[in-house]
Residue, then its C-alpha position, 0 to 999 in steps of 0.5 A: m499500500a502506498s503511504i498517504e499523509t496530510f500536511d498543513s502546508v507543502p513541506i519544504l524543509g528537512d528530508i522533503r524538498y520542494a521540486k516542482a509544482v504544476q498549476l492546473v488553473n494556468i491551463k488555457e481554456s482555448d487549448y483544446v488538448n488540455s481542456g478535458y479529463i485524464t481517464p484512469s486508463g491514461n487517455g485524455a477525454s474531452a470534458g468542459g468541467f475539467y483541465y489536465t496538464n501536459a505530462v511533466e518529467i518527475p526530477n531524478g530522486a523525487k518520491y512523492i506527489v503532494f496534492d494541494k489543499s484547495g481542491t476536490n477529489t471528484g475527478a482529480l488524479a495523477a497519471f504516470y507515463v514512460r514518455p511525455t506523450i499522454v497516450h495509452g501505450n505510454f501509460l503506467m498507472c494512475v492514482r485518484m483523489s478518491d483513492l486517497t481520501s473519502e472526503t469530497t474536499f480536503d483542507s490539508p495537502i495530501r502526500y502520496e508516495i509513488p510506488a517503488e516499482i514505478r519510481q525506478i524508471e529513469h525518465l518518469y512523467v506525470a500529468f494531473s487532472s482536476r475540476s476547473a471549478t476548484p483550482m488545485t496545485a500538485h507538487i512533486v517533491d524530493g524525499e528519502t529515495i532508495f534506489e535498489d538497483v542500477t536503472i539502465s533500461e528504458f525502452v527505445d522510443k520506436d517512433t524515432n528509433i525504427e531500428y529497435e522496433g522489433y523483437a530480439i529473438h531469444n534463440s537466435g539473437a536476431i532483431h525480428a522487425i515485427g510491430a508487436w514487440d519492442v526491443s531495448k538497446a544493448f547494455p553492457v554486462l558487468s558481472s557473472s549474473i544479471k537480475i531482471r526486475g521491473y513492472i508491466n501493466n498487463i500480463s495478457s501477453p506475459y513474456i519478457a525475452y533477452a539475448f546476449y551478444t559479444g558486442e554492442s552492434l549487431s553488425d559486428s557482434e555474435f549472438v551468444s545465447g538467450g531465453r524467455f520468462t513467462l510472467s504470472e504477475n505484473l512485477v518482474n523479478e528474475s535472475v539469469d547467469v551471464p555466459s562467459a562470452a557475453k558482453y552485451i544484453r538486449v531485452s524485449v517485451n510485447n509492446t501491447n504491454t507498458a513496461f520498464l525494466v531494471l537490470s542490476w548486477n553485482v559490481e564486486d564480480s566486475v571488480i574481481s574480474s577486472s582485477v585479474k585482468v589488469n594485474d596480468t602484466a603481459d597484457n597490461k601497461f601501467q597508465r601514466i598521466n603524462d602519457v594519457f595527456a600527451p595527445v592533448k598537448y602534442g596531437a592534432a586529432p580531436i579529443q573530448i575530455k569529460l569531467i564527472g563528479d559531484s558539486i565540487t566539480a559542478g562548481v557549487g560555491g562559485t560565483g555565478y553557479n547555475a546548473s539549471e536549464s536557464g543557465g544555458g548549459e548542455h543537458i546531462y540527464g534528469i534535472y541536471y545541466e552543465n554549469v557553463n558560466g560559474v566560477c569553478w576549477a572545471n570551467k577554468l580548466k576548460a577555458y585554459w585547455e581549449s585556448k591552448f589546444p584547439n583540438v581539445t573539447v572539455k565538458n563538465y558533467g559534474t552533478s551536484g549532490r551525487s555520490s559514486g552510486h549515483l554516478l554508476q547508476n547514470i554512467s551511460s548518461l555521463v560517459r558518452n560515445d564521443d568522449d575520449i578521456v574521462i576525469c572522475m573525482v567523486g567521494t565527498n558525498d559517499r561520506n554522508n550517513e545515508v543509504d547507498p543507491i546501489s546496495g540499499e544499505t548505509r554507505s561504507i568504505s567498501q561500498f565506495y570502493s565497489n562503486l568507484s571500481g564499477i565506474v572505472s570498469y565501465v569506462q575502460n570496457s567502453g574503450k576510453t581512458i579514465v583518470l581518477m582524482a581524490c577531492i579536497s578536504a572539508s572543514v572539521t565541522n563538516e567532517t564531524t557532522d553525521k559522517v561514516f568516514h572522512m576525506e582521507d579515507v576517500d583518498m585512500v580508496v581512490s588510490k587503491v582503485a587506481s592501483v588495482y586498475g593500473i592507473e595513476y591518480v591525482s590526490v587533490y586532497k594532499l595537494f590542497i593541504d600542502y598548498c595551505e600549509t606552505r602559505n600558512i593559510t587555513i583550509d576553511s579560508l578557501l571554502s564558501d560553506g565548510l565544504h564547497p570552495n569559494d572563488s579563490g579555492y576554485e582557482v587554487m584547485f585549477q592550478l593544482i589539477s592542471n599542473a598535476l595532469s601535466v599541463a603547466t599553468k601560467r606563472p603568477g602575474a602573467t600578462w599573456 
């Protein structure tokens, strides 16, 4: 059963944070498509006494819908979709006001917890419907979201990707182009077993098929094996062993069903297998930073460098920080956009390197508030095909006494090691080069406020993962402390809030990082 709570007002503090509101009273009567009622089946129906909104994307991590107190339960509902278009084929489920309260009107806001199996979809949309006579606002709010698995599967929209309109035949691996089935894109497998979990809204055609391949593209890979599950209920919870030759998996479902699936794996398996590989000195060479960035300094071929990490990569605390859509940056995923104009080490490095090396493009995909688990969950959105070198600095938020999105348990040093290893394994298996960095120290107050480990522990884990995978790492943590000690200044003097650097702190980070990555910065007082 979904939890239902009432409030005197929409909560904005504590563990619940206001994320987005949709006001049905702002819908124009002349806009016919929105002058009507969303039926419980997800379709829109024309009716003059109702209004419904367009489907809006639920921010990543949001857990609740809150219906404002000024409303009526007659006809009011929230409908969830897997795509932004309100049509039956994209519909997941709906909740009606009459499901939440027996009262015709209600004086306090009502909070509805989005079902866990629905929340796990990477791009989830909701539309609201209500009577025009009693204006109502519905809020989408953040909460204590626990992601149990790595969400990597969203069925490809067959309207724009006709290549994937078909069925991955489980006994041959071929894509059979028939309109009754949808097949996902290929996803890399990272362990010896995969759990296929998820939800379908209809079990009249209760089949889910899967197929393993040696490569991502059908044209240059071989089919390994496959199988099919026959479902007896809407929830999917199946496990399958990965054949030794398999590198990718596709999943199919009958498209008369609305479905989303979650593929999860034991990241520790990936760490073990990768460790064996990188320690085989006959096949692997230790990766030195100077060699990694030699093509940047001396090459002519285009190179794209991707920076991934948390808020200290994104630039929180620096002047002009704006990582929202209004900031004009490139969309990363979910609610996250590039902070293209704010003061931060990443933007300073981008400006300096791109001015020095015309063949180089640097993109800052830092995402505020994210941990290593969140990066691993969304790694396919953060690291893309056109990236050549990935620079990863994460771990600051892994110290927080919170639930890890991968394990579903309280964060720990071992889980951070596992997540970071999974990130490195994914990047390397994608044919790209990765460089790890350990972030700066925080204030004593920050380090002693509800933390499960500390920044020196983050540095040691990053060092260990780098050693296991045969790559050099940059300890910005040690460099930053040494900088402050040799100049007799405090660490806190370079922080804006005890955690994030201020403008001066970001300048120091840029100087330290660029020099450590073998690209020398200009001398103090330079006029060129």
